[in-house]
C-alpha positions, 0 to 999 in steps of 0.5 A: 464496516464489514471485513472484506477479504479476497483470498483468490486475488493475487493483488489482494495478497500483497497487502496482508503480507506487507501488513504482517511484515510491517507489524513485525517491524513495529514489534521490534523485528527491524528486518520486517521494515526492509521486507515491507520496502522490498515487497512494496517495490515488487508490488509497484513494478507488478502493477506498472507492468500489469496496467502498462503504465505508471499513470494508471490509478492502481499503479499510482497508489502502489508507487506512492505507497512504495515511496512512503515506505522509503520515507518510513525507513528514514524516520527513526521515530517509526511514527510514519510506519505506525500510521502506515501499519494502521492504513495497511490494515484498513486496506488489507481487511476493509478495502478502505484506502486513504491514499486512494481517496487522496490520489483520486482528487489529483488533477491528473486523475480527472475521469478516473473511476476508483474501485470502491463503492 
């Protein structure tokens, strides 16, 4: 698997920034987790506005990811954020998203063409 980086894409920059704050939170800087939730909320709103719908596939991914960050804040063990840190790294640098693969299988996404190959 080769690294995939899109430095000219505003949408791509959300992921490495979130990953950086998530990693800082995992390393002990707890405000990093709150930054992750905040940036995820901004990313979710950005995509809902851009796609003009919460039903749009890219909006769904960001909204569910935002909900996962809220669950992560409530998990005192930080296991949830640990899993999300690995997943966010894969999205940011390898363009692979397990959440997208799961959402594409949902009945309301019949006929949706995902962005991956």
